[in-house]
C-alpha positions as CSV (number, residue, x, y, z in Angstrom):
1,M,-48.7,281.2,-4.1
2,L,-51.0,278.5,-5.6
3,W,-47.9,277.1,-7.4
4,N,-45.7,277.1,-4.6
5,Q,-48.6,275.0,-2.3
6,D,-48.3,271.5,-2.2
7,I,-50.9,269.7,-4.4
8,D,-51.2,267.1,-1.7
9,P,-51.4,268.3,1.5
10,T,-52.3,264.7,3.4
11,K,-48.8,264.5,2.2
12,D,-45.9,264.3,4.5
13,P,-42.5,266.9,3.5
14,S,-40.4,265.3,5.4
15,R,-40.4,261.9,3.9
16,K,-39.2,262.6,0.1
17,P,-38.5,260.0,-1.9
18,F,-34.9,259.4,-2.7
19,I,-33.2,261.7,-4.5
20,L,-31.6,259.1,-7.6
21,W,-35.2,258.5,-7.9
22,R,-37.2,262.3,-8.1
23,P,-35.8,263.0,-11.6
24,F,-37.9,260.0,-12.8
25,I,-40.7,260.6,-10.7
26,A,-41.0,264.2,-12.1
27,V,-41.0,262.8,-15.6
28,W,-43.6,260.4,-15.1
29,Q,-45.9,262.6,-13.4
30,W,-45.2,265.4,-16.4
31,L,-46.4,262.4,-19.2
32,V,-48.7,260.8,-16.8
33,P,-50.8,263.0,-14.5
34,P,-51.7,261.3,-11.4
35,T,-54.3,263.4,-10.4
36,V,-56.6,266.4,-11.9
37,A,-54.8,269.1,-10.2
38,H,-51.0,267.8,-11.4
39,R,-53.3,267.9,-14.8
40,D,-54.9,271.6,-14.0
41,R,-51.2,272.6,-13.4
42,Q,-49.8,272.3,-17.2
43,S,-49.8,274.4,-19.6
44,P,-51.6,273.3,-22.9
45,L,-47.6,272.9,-25.1
46,S,-46.4,271.2,-21.9
47,R,-49.7,268.5,-22.4
48,W,-49.3,268.3,-26.0
49,I,-45.2,267.6,-25.6
50,A,-46.0,264.9,-23.1
51,A,-48.1,263.7,-25.8
52,F,-45.9,263.7,-28.6
53,V,-43.9,262.1,-26.2
54,I,-46.3,259.4,-25.2
55,V,-47.1,258.4,-28.7
56,S,-43.2,258.6,-30.4
57,I,-42.5,255.9,-27.6
58,S,-44.9,253.7,-28.2
59,T,-44.6,254.3,-32.1
60,T,-40.9,253.1,-31.7
61,L,-41.3,250.1,-29.5
62,L,-44.2,249.0,-32.3
63,I,-41.6,249.8,-34.4
64,L,-38.9,247.6,-32.8
65,G,-41.3,244.9,-31.7
66,I,-41.8,244.2,-35.6
67,I,-38.4,244.3,-36.7
68,Y,-36.7,242.2,-33.8
69,A,-39.6,239.6,-33.1
70,R,-38.3,237.2,-35.7
71,P,-35.0,237.2,-34.6
72,L,-36.0,237.3,-31.1
73,K,-38.1,234.4,-31.6
74,T,-34.6,232.4,-33.6
75,S,-32.8,233.2,-30.3
76,Y,-35.4,231.6,-27.9
77,K,-35.5,228.5,-30.3
78,N,-32.1,228.3,-30.6
79,M,-31.6,228.2,-26.9
80,R,-34.1,225.9,-26.9
81,A,-32.5,223.5,-29.6
82,S,-29.1,224.2,-27.9
83,S,-30.2,222.7,-24.3
84,M,-32.1,220.1,-26.1
85,V,-28.2,219.4,-27.8
86,K,-26.6,218.9,-24.6
87,E,-29.2,216.5,-23.7
88,A,-28.8,214.4,-26.5
89,R,-25.0,214.5,-26.4
90,R,-25.7,213.1,-22.5
91,M,-28.0,210.7,-23.6
92,A,-25.3,209.1,-25.9
93,E,-22.7,209.3,-23.4
94,N,-24.9,207.2,-21.3
95,G,-25.5,204.7,-24.0
96,Q,-29.1,205.7,-25.1
97,Y,-28.3,206.6,-29.2
98,V,-31.4,205.7,-29.8
99,N,-33.2,208.6,-27.7
100,A,-30.5,211.1,-28.4
101,V,-31.0,210.6,-32.3
102,M,-34.4,211.0,-31.7
103,K,-34.0,214.5,-29.4
104,A,-31.5,215.8,-32.1
105,Q,-33.9,215.6,-34.6
106,E,-36.4,216.9,-32.2
107,A,-34.0,219.9,-31.7
108,Y,-33.8,220.8,-34.9
109,Q,-37.4,220.5,-35.7
110,K,-37.8,223.0,-32.9
111,A,-35.1,225.6,-34.6
112,P,-34.1,224.7,-38.0
113,D,-31.4,227.2,-38.0
114,S,-29.2,226.6,-34.9
115,I,-25.6,225.4,-35.9
116,E,-25.8,223.1,-33.2
117,A,-28.6,221.0,-34.2
118,I,-28.0,221.0,-37.6
119,R,-23.8,220.1,-36.8
120,L,-25.3,216.9,-34.0
121,N,-27.5,215.7,-37.0
122,F,-24.8,215.3,-39.1
123,E,-22.5,213.7,-36.6
124,Y,-25.2,211.4,-35.5
125,F,-26.7,210.6,-39.4
126,T,-22.7,210.0,-40.7
127,R,-22.3,207.5,-37.9
128,L,-25.5,206.1,-39.0
129,K,-24.8,205.8,-42.5
130,R,-27.5,207.7,-43.7
131,D,-27.6,210.0,-46.7
132,T,-29.0,212.5,-44.9
133,A,-25.6,213.4,-43.5
134,L,-24.8,215.1,-46.6
135,Y,-27.9,217.4,-46.6
136,F,-26.4,218.4,-43.1
137,Y,-23.3,219.4,-44.5
138,D,-24.5,221.7,-47.0
139,K,-26.6,223.7,-43.9
140,L,-24.0,224.2,-42.4
141,K,-21.5,225.1,-45.6
142,D,-24.5,227.7,-46.7
143,A,-24.5,229.1,-43.3
144,D,-20.5,229.8,-43.4
145,A,-20.3,227.7,-40.1
146,L,-17.7,224.4,-41.0
147,S,-14.8,223.7,-38.5
148,S,-12.1,221.5,-39.9
149,T,-13.9,218.6,-37.7
150,D,-16.9,219.2,-39.8
151,E,-14.8,218.9,-42.6
152,Q,-13.4,215.5,-41.8
153,L,-16.6,214.3,-40.7
154,Y,-17.8,215.3,-44.6
155,V,-15.1,212.4,-45.8
156,Q,-16.5,210.0,-43.2
157,A,-19.9,210.7,-44.5
158,L,-18.8,210.4,-47.8
159,M,-17.5,206.9,-47.5
160,A,-20.0,205.9,-45.4
161,V,-22.4,206.6,-47.9
162,G,-20.7,204.6,-51.0
163,K,-18.9,207.3,-52.5
164,P,-15.3,206.5,-52.2
165,K,-14.0,208.9,-55.4
166,E,-15.9,211.9,-53.7
167,A,-14.2,211.0,-50.2
168,S,-10.8,210.4,-51.9
169,A,-11.0,214.5,-53.5
170,A,-12.7,215.7,-50.1
171,L,-9.6,214.6,-48.1
172,D,-7.2,215.8,-50.9
173,K,-8.5,219.4,-50.6
174,L,-7.9,218.6,-46.9
175,M,-4.9,217.7,-46.7
176,R,-3.7,220.6,-48.6
177,T,-5.2,222.8,-46.4
178,Q,-4.7,221.4,-42.9
179,Q,-2.2,220.3,-40.7
180,P,-2.0,216.5,-40.9
181,G,-3.2,216.0,-37.2
182,E,-3.8,212.2,-35.7
183,A,-7.6,212.4,-36.3
184,L,-7.0,213.6,-40.1
185,M,-4.0,210.8,-40.1
186,K,-6.4,208.4,-39.3
187,L,-9.2,209.6,-41.1
188,A,-6.5,209.0,-44.2
189,E,-5.8,205.7,-43.3
190,E,-9.2,204.8,-43.4
191,V,-9.2,206.2,-47.4
192,W,-6.2,205.4,-48.4
193,G,-4.7,203.2,-46.4
194,Q,-4.3,199.9,-48.3
195,R,-0.9,199.4,-49.9
196,D,-2.4,200.0,-53.4
197,Q,-4.2,203.5,-52.6
198,N,-1.7,205.2,-50.3
199,K,0.3,207.2,-53.1
200,P,-2.1,209.7,-52.8
201,L,-1.5,209.9,-49.2
202,L,2.5,210.0,-49.6
203,N,2.1,212.8,-52.0
204,A,-0.1,214.8,-49.9
205,L,2.2,214.5,-46.7
206,R,5.2,215.0,-49.0
207,V,3.9,218.3,-50.4
208,Y,3.3,219.6,-47.2
209,Y,6.5,218.1,-45.6
210,E,8.4,220.5,-48.3
211,A,6.5,223.6,-47.4
212,H,6.8,222.8,-43.3
213,P,10.0,221.6,-43.8
214,D,10.6,222.5,-39.7
215,D,7.3,220.8,-38.6
216,D,9.2,217.3,-37.2
217,E,5.5,216.0,-36.4
218,S,4.7,215.9,-39.9
219,A,7.9,214.6,-40.8
220,L,7.4,211.9,-38.4
221,R,3.6,210.9,-39.9
222,L,5.6,211.4,-43.0
223,A,8.0,208.6,-42.7
224,K,5.4,206.1,-40.7
225,V,3.6,206.1,-44.1
226,Q,6.6,205.6,-46.3
227,I,7.3,202.7,-43.7
228,A,3.8,201.2,-44.8
229,S,4.8,201.2,-48.7
230,A,5.4,198.6,-50.4
231,N,7.7,200.8,-52.5
232,P,11.1,199.4,-50.6
233,G,12.6,203.0,-52.2
234,E,9.9,204.7,-50.0
235,I,10.8,201.7,-47.3
236,G,14.1,203.3,-47.5
237,Q,13.8,206.9,-47.4
238,G,11.2,206.7,-44.4
239,M,14.0,204.7,-42.1
240,E,16.5,207.6,-43.2
241,L,13.9,210.3,-42.3
242,L,13.1,208.3,-38.7
243,W,17.0,208.3,-38.1
244,K,17.0,211.8,-38.7
245,L,14.4,212.5,-36.3
246,A,15.8,210.1,-33.8
247,A,18.9,212.0,-33.5
248,Q,16.9,214.7,-31.9
249,D,17.1,215.2,-27.8
250,G,13.9,216.0,-27.5
251,A,10.4,214.2,-26.3
252,L,9.8,213.7,-30.3
253,G,13.1,211.6,-30.8
254,L,12.3,209.3,-28.4
255,Q,9.0,209.2,-29.6
256,T,10.6,207.8,-33.0
257,L,12.4,205.7,-30.8
258,E,9.7,203.7,-29.9
259,F,8.2,203.6,-32.9
260,I,11.1,202.0,-34.7
261,D,10.9,199.1,-31.8
262,G,7.7,198.6,-33.1
263,L,8.9,197.8,-36.7
264,P,9.7,193.9,-37.5
265,N,12.7,193.2,-39.1
266,L,14.7,195.3,-38.6
267,T,18.2,195.0,-39.6
268,P,21.2,193.8,-37.4
269,Q,22.8,197.5,-38.2
270,D,19.5,199.8,-37.1
271,T,18.9,196.7,-34.2
272,T,22.8,198.4,-33.2
273,K,22.2,201.9,-33.6
274,L,18.4,201.5,-32.0
275,I,20.0,199.6,-28.6
276,E,22.8,202.6,-28.6
277,R,20.5,205.3,-29.2
278,L,17.8,203.7,-26.6
279,K,20.5,203.7,-23.8
280,S,21.8,207.3,-24.5
281,H,18.9,209.2,-25.2
282,P,18.9,211.7,-22.6
283,R,15.1,211.4,-22.0
284,G,14.9,207.7,-22.0
285,T,13.9,205.9,-18.9
286,D,14.3,202.7,-17.2
287,W,11.9,201.3,-19.7
288,H,13.8,201.9,-22.2
289,Y,16.8,200.9,-21.1
290,V,15.4,197.4,-20.6
291,T,13.9,197.8,-24.3
292,A,17.6,197.8,-25.4
293,L,18.4,195.2,-23.4
294,K,15.7,193.2,-24.9
295,R,16.7,193.8,-28.3
296,E,20.7,193.4,-27.3
297,V,19.6,189.8,-25.9
298,A,18.0,189.2,-28.8
299,L,20.5,190.0,-31.4
300,S,23.8,188.3,-29.6
301,P,21.9,185.6,-26.9
302,E,25.5,184.0,-26.7
303,R,26.1,187.5,-24.2
304,K,23.3,186.9,-22.4
305,K,24.8,186.3,-19.1
306,E,27.1,189.6,-19.4
307,I,24.2,191.8,-20.7
308,V,22.6,190.1,-17.6
309,M,25.6,190.9,-15.6
310,T,26.4,194.4,-16.7
311,A,22.9,195.9,-16.4
312,T,22.8,194.3,-12.3
313,I,25.6,196.5,-11.6
314,K,23.5,199.1,-13.3
315,F,20.5,198.5,-11.4
316,R,21.7,197.1,-7.9
317,D,21.5,200.3,-6.0
318,K,17.7,201.4,-7.6
319,K,15.2,201.1,-5.3
320,R,10.9,200.1,-6.2
321,D,9.8,202.0,-9.2
322,E,13.2,202.5,-10.4
323,L,13.9,199.0,-10.1
324,L,11.0,197.2,-11.5
325,P,11.2,197.3,-15.5
326,F,14.5,195.6,-14.7
327,I,13.0,193.0,-12.9
328,R,10.2,192.4,-14.6
329,W,12.8,191.6,-17.3
330,L,14.8,189.5,-15.4
331,V,11.8,187.3,-15.1
332,E,10.6,187.3,-18.4
333,Q,14.5,186.1,-19.6
334,G,14.3,183.0,-16.9
335,E,17.0,184.5,-14.8
336,F,14.9,184.0,-11.3
337,A,17.6,183.2,-9.1
338,Q,18.9,186.9,-10.6
339,V,15.9,188.0,-9.0
340,L,16.5,187.0,-5.7
341,A,20.0,187.9,-5.5
342,I,19.1,191.8,-6.4
343,L,15.8,192.2,-4.8
344,P,15.5,191.7,-1.1
345,E,12.6,189.9,0.4
346,E,11.7,193.3,2.3
347,D,12.0,195.2,-0.3
348,A,9.6,193.5,-2.5
349,K,6.8,193.1,0.0
350,R,6.8,197.1,0.1
351,H,6.0,197.2,-3.4
352,G,3.3,195.6,-5.5
353,G,4.6,195.3,-9.0
354,L,7.9,194.2,-7.2
355,L,6.1,191.4,-5.2
356,E,4.5,189.9,-8.0
357,N,8.0,189.0,-10.1
358,Y,9.5,188.3,-6.6
359,L,6.7,185.3,-5.9
360,N,6.6,184.4,-9.4
361,A,10.2,184.0,-9.2
362,L,10.0,181.8,-6.2
363,M,7.2,179.7,-8.1
364,M,9.7,179.1,-11.2
365,L,12.7,178.2,-8.5
366,Q,9.8,175.7,-6.8
367,R,10.5,177.3,-3.4
368,F,7.2,176.4,-2.5
369,G,7.3,176.9,1.1
370,D,8.9,180.7,1.1
371,L,5.7,181.0,-1.7
372,E,3.3,180.1,0.8
373,R,4.6,182.4,3.8
374,L,4.7,185.0,2.0
375,V,0.9,184.6,0.1
376,N,-0.2,184.2,4.0
377,D,2.0,187.2,5.0
378,P,-0.7,189.9,6.4
379,M,2.2,192.6,5.1
380,V,1.9,191.3,1.5
381,A,-1.9,190.9,1.8
382,E,-2.0,195.0,2.4
383,I,-0.5,196.0,-0.7
384,Q,-1.2,192.7,-3.2
385,D,-4.7,192.5,-4.7
386,T,-7.0,190.1,-3.5
387,T,-7.2,189.0,-6.9
388,T,-3.4,187.7,-7.4
389,L,-3.1,186.2,-4.0
390,A,-6.6,184.1,-4.2
391,M,-4.8,182.6,-7.8
392,Y,-0.8,182.0,-5.9
393,Q,-2.7,180.0,-3.3
394,A,-5.1,177.9,-6.2
395,H,-1.8,177.4,-7.7
396,L,0.1,176.4,-4.0
397,A,-2.8,173.9,-3.4
398,Y,-2.3,172.3,-7.0
399,V,1.7,171.6,-6.6
400,L,1.4,170.6,-2.6
401,K,-0.8,168.1,-3.9
402,K,-3.7,169.4,-1.6
403,S,-7.1,167.2,-2.0
404,P,-9.4,167.8,-5.4
405,E,-11.9,169.6,-3.1
406,E,-9.7,172.3,-1.4
407,L,-8.3,173.5,-4.8
408,R,-12.1,173.6,-6.4
409,A,-12.8,175.5,-3.2
410,K,-9.4,177.9,-4.0
411,L,-9.9,177.9,-7.6
412,I,-13.6,179.4,-7.1
413,T,-12.7,181.8,-4.6
414,A,-10.0,183.1,-6.8
415,K,-12.6,183.3,-9.9
416,D,-15.3,185.2,-7.4
417,M,-12.3,187.5,-6.4
418,A,-11.5,188.3,-10.2
419,E,-15.1,188.9,-10.6
420,V,-15.9,191.2,-8.1
421,N,-12.7,193.3,-8.7
422,G,-13.8,193.3,-13.0
423,R,-10.4,191.8,-13.5
424,Y,-11.2,189.9,-17.5
425,R,-7.2,189.1,-17.4
426,A,-7.1,187.3,-14.5
427,L,-10.7,185.7,-15.4
428,L,-9.5,184.4,-18.3
429,R,-5.9,183.1,-16.9
430,I,-8.3,181.2,-14.1
431,A,-10.7,179.4,-16.8
432,Q,-7.7,178.8,-18.6
433,Y,-5.7,177.3,-15.4
434,G,-8.8,175.0,-14.6
435,E,-9.5,174.2,-18.0
436,D,-5.4,172.9,-17.9
437,R,-6.2,171.1,-14.8
438,G,-9.7,169.0,-15.5
439,H,-11.6,171.6,-14.1
440,F,-14.0,172.7,-17.1
441,D,-16.8,173.2,-14.9
442,I,-15.0,176.5,-13.0
443,A,-13.5,177.0,-16.5
444,E,-16.8,177.3,-18.5
445,E,-18.1,179.7,-15.6
446,A,-14.6,181.8,-15.7
447,Y,-15.2,182.2,-19.9
448,R,-18.0,183.1,-19.5
449,L,-17.3,185.9,-16.9
450,T,-14.2,186.8,-18.8
451,I,-16.4,187.5,-21.5
452,R,-18.7,189.9,-19.7
453,A,-16.1,191.8,-18.0
454,A,-14.2,192.0,-21.2
455,K,-17.0,194.1,-22.9
456,R,-17.4,195.9,-20.2
457,A,-14.3,197.4,-19.9
458,S,-13.7,197.4,-23.6
459,A,-11.0,194.8,-24.0
460,P,-8.9,194.4,-26.8
461,V,-10.8,191.8,-29.5
462,Q,-7.9,189.2,-29.4
463,E,-8.7,188.5,-25.5
464,E,-12.4,188.4,-25.8
465,R,-11.5,186.2,-28.8
466,M,-9.6,184.1,-27.2
467,A,-12.2,183.3,-24.2
468,Y,-14.7,182.5,-26.3
469,E,-12.8,179.9,-28.1
470,G,-12.1,178.7,-24.6
471,L,-15.7,178.9,-23.7
472,I,-16.2,176.5,-26.9
473,N,-13.8,174.2,-25.7
474,A,-15.4,173.9,-22.5
475,C,-18.5,173.4,-23.6
476,L,-17.0,170.9,-25.6
477,S,-15.5,169.2,-22.9
478,T,-18.5,169.7,-20.3
479,H,-20.5,168.0,-23.5
480,N,-23.0,171.2,-23.2
481,S,-24.7,171.4,-26.5
482,E,-27.1,173.7,-25.6
483,L,-24.6,176.1,-23.7
484,L,-22.3,175.3,-27.3
485,L,-24.9,176.5,-29.5
486,Q,-25.3,179.6,-27.7
487,V,-21.8,180.3,-27.9
488,T,-21.5,179.9,-31.3
489,Q,-24.3,181.9,-31.8
490,D,-23.0,185.2,-29.6
491,A,-19.3,184.7,-31.4
492,V,-21.3,184.5,-35.2
493,T,-22.8,188.1,-33.8
494,R,-19.9,189.4,-32.4
495,W,-17.4,188.1,-35.6
496,P,-20.2,188.2,-38.4
497,D,-17.5,187.6,-41.2
498,D,-15.8,184.8,-39.1
499,T,-16.2,181.7,-41.4
500,Q,-14.5,179.5,-38.2
501,F,-17.2,180.5,-35.9
502,A,-19.7,180.2,-38.5
503,E,-19.0,176.6,-39.6
504,R,-18.8,175.1,-35.7
505,H,-22.2,177.2,-35.2
506,H,-24.0,175.4,-38.5
507,Y,-22.7,172.1,-37.3
508,V,-24.2,172.5,-33.7
509,A,-27.2,173.5,-34.9
510,L,-27.5,171.4,-37.1
511,L,-26.9,168.3,-34.7
512,L,-29.4,169.6,-32.1
513,G,-31.5,170.0,-35.6
514,K,-32.3,173.5,-35.2
515,N,-32.9,175.9,-37.9
516,V,-32.6,172.8,-40.2
517,E,-33.5,174.9,-43.7
518,L,-31.5,178.3,-42.4
519,S,-28.4,176.3,-41.5
520,L,-28.5,174.0,-45.0
521,R,-28.6,177.3,-47.0
522,N,-25.7,178.6,-44.7
523,A,-23.4,176.2,-45.1
524,Q,-24.3,175.4,-48.7
525,S,-22.7,179.0,-49.8
526,M,-19.9,178.5,-47.6
527,L,-19.1,175.3,-49.5
528,K,-19.6,177.2,-52.8
529,I,-16.5,179.1,-51.5
530,Q,-14.4,176.0,-50.1
531,P,-16.2,173.1,-52.3
532,R,-13.1,170.7,-51.0
533,D,-13.6,171.8,-46.8
534,N,-14.5,168.3,-45.2
535,Q,-16.4,170.4,-42.5
536,R,-18.5,172.5,-45.1
537,K,-19.3,169.0,-46.7
538,L,-19.8,167.5,-43.3
539,N,-22.5,170.2,-42.3
540,V,-24.2,169.7,-45.6
541,A,-24.6,166.1,-45.3
542,L,-25.8,166.7,-42.0
543,A,-28.5,169.4,-43.0
544,Y,-29.5,167.0,-45.8
545,W,-29.7,163.8,-43.5
546,R,-32.1,166.0,-40.4
547,M,-34.3,166.7,-43.8
548,Q,-34.4,162.7,-44.6
549,D,-32.6,163.7,-47.9
550,I,-30.3,160.3,-47.9
551,Q,-29.1,160.7,-51.7
552,Q,-28.1,164.2,-51.1
553,A,-26.4,163.4,-47.8
554,T,-24.2,160.5,-49.1
555,Q,-23.7,163.0,-52.2
556,H,-21.5,165.1,-50.0
557,L,-20.1,162.1,-48.0
558,Q,-18.0,161.5,-51.0
559,H,-14.6,162.0,-51.2
560,M,-14.2,163.1,-47.4
561,D,-11.2,163.1,-45.8
562,L,-11.8,162.4,-42.3
563,N,-8.4,162.8,-40.7
564,P,-9.2,166.7,-40.0
565,L,-12.5,165.8,-38.4
566,S,-13.1,164.9,-34.4
567,E,-13.9,161.6,-33.4
568,G,-17.6,162.9,-32.7
569,Q,-17.9,164.4,-36.4
570,R,-16.5,160.8,-37.5
571,A,-19.5,159.2,-35.3
572,V,-22.0,161.3,-37.4
573,F,-20.0,160.8,-40.8
574,A,-20.9,157.2,-39.9
575,A,-24.4,157.2,-38.8
576,I,-25.2,159.0,-42.3
577,A,-23.6,156.5,-44.6
578,N,-24.9,153.9,-41.8
579,S,-28.3,155.3,-42.8
580,A,-27.3,155.2,-46.4
581,G,-26.7,151.8,-46.5
582,F,-22.8,151.9,-46.6
583,K,-22.7,149.5,-42.9
584,D,-19.2,148.4,-43.7
585,E,-17.6,151.5,-44.5
586,A,-19.7,153.2,-41.4
587,H,-18.3,150.3,-39.1
588,R,-15.0,150.7,-40.5
589,V,-15.1,154.4,-39.3
590,V,-16.6,153.6,-35.8
591,Q,-14.4,151.2,-35.2
592,A,-11.5,153.7,-35.3
593,I,-12.8,155.8,-32.9
594,S,-12.2,154.8,-29.0
595,P,-15.5,154.5,-26.9
596,K,-14.6,156.6,-24.0
597,A,-13.7,159.8,-26.7
598,G,-15.3,162.6,-25.9
599,M,-18.3,163.5,-27.6
600,L,-21.5,165.7,-27.2
601,P,-24.5,163.7,-26.6
602,E,-25.9,164.0,-30.0
603,E,-22.7,162.7,-31.5
604,R,-22.8,159.6,-29.2
605,K,-26.0,159.2,-30.3
606,C,-25.0,158.7,-33.5
607,F,-21.8,156.7,-32.4
608,E,-24.4,154.0,-31.2
609,K,-26.6,154.0,-34.1
610,A,-23.8,153.7,-36.2
611,L,-22.6,150.7,-34.5
612,Q,-26.2,148.9,-34.6
């Protein structure tokens, strides 16, 4: 009766625990009796078993804690390091490179065994060209965590720290074990790309191609390297392999044709073969057909009219995007009347690319009335960008002989539109246009904006260099010496190995009397390389003149040819010679200079001093 009686008489028997919880509750109450009554109902054996179970569980948990404490701690650290690695990569993407490197090092300090942290530090220190990168490579190698990307990065690290022989050996081993993909090929070109070192690259590619003759992509890479070789035999084998690949009807065959088209100095036989294949390739587009037309006209210029008429028949029924390559080619060939004949005005007004070429054709045919009507057409304004329309309006103001004030206003509007839209190429054209027409202040501002926009857009180096050269010329035209000094300094910083910018910067700095001693050392170093260079002689002489060392200045003026120098530089020469007592020679030089010649203010002072 006592065993069947409920221990807790106050408990409602109708409210029992959930049925799935009841076994767990029973076990818990057996191990840890909640009341004295529960404990009194247990037998001594049951109590001993419960105590043994509790001690066993506690001992097991303690042993497991001792065994897995370090792995759990390591796992936690790796998790924290992984979070820091992601944060470091985000910083690098946002341009915070210093903070990214510091965060990567912090991640490694938190978890020295974290593969992600080690790999990230390996990558960053390779870019920084530090020996520490090799340490992190060894860490990855010891952890047996090297990937193909890590192996390629190891070659870059060896090159960065000045170990080309070790890099060549590592790359040779890598080329024998991995398929030569684009990244590996680029790396091989950096290590072995010079003409006197491309033999290992050729051998590695040839061995791989012989082992995998069906790998057409590797065959194309081999052919490209053979074409770049200085060995005529290799070049011939490369062309033979290229034409073998170009005979394929797939995408790789078309890619091979595009590469052949980019080769300089093709023979007439190869050019004829290229033209036929570009026209007949199953995957060729209208752009490839137009490429063939360009080659065909260059090969047979006497057949230009026939080629144009034949192509016109082919393209006359095509519309919009299909017609664009041909229309652009007609404009390039100067067939402006043919453009108007094949392209209706209404179709041109509905397509931005066609419209721009149509407007160019009208401009070249001097149909300025139609050009002005289209530029002001609301339908044209809807599809053509504002920068292009503003440039056309500026040109119309010039050809229609509008007032200089109106032309300036149109040029400024076009410049502002190009700046807002980030069109660095348009800014460059506006700057050149303004410079050619005497609006040097507008050109100067447009060139500066071009440089800024080109840097933001990661523009090609050639276009950025054109902007710097144009800005330098604009500064000379506006006689702005201070800005010229700043621009040449920026150009030297951008291209430290460019002697042309360096010479110009030394000359302007010495002309303004700034950093004379440093400029003298740099000018002397450059003169030692080319002792007969007249510009460099003048720079050294000007430096000594600024330092009041007339004897040394005069010595460097001897045997100098003044013909390559500008009129302002000749005035500087005359001023130095006049200060040294060679007044007759100075006067002869000055008399040959026009008083209205464009000079910098400092050069003008030298001119006036030499006249005294």
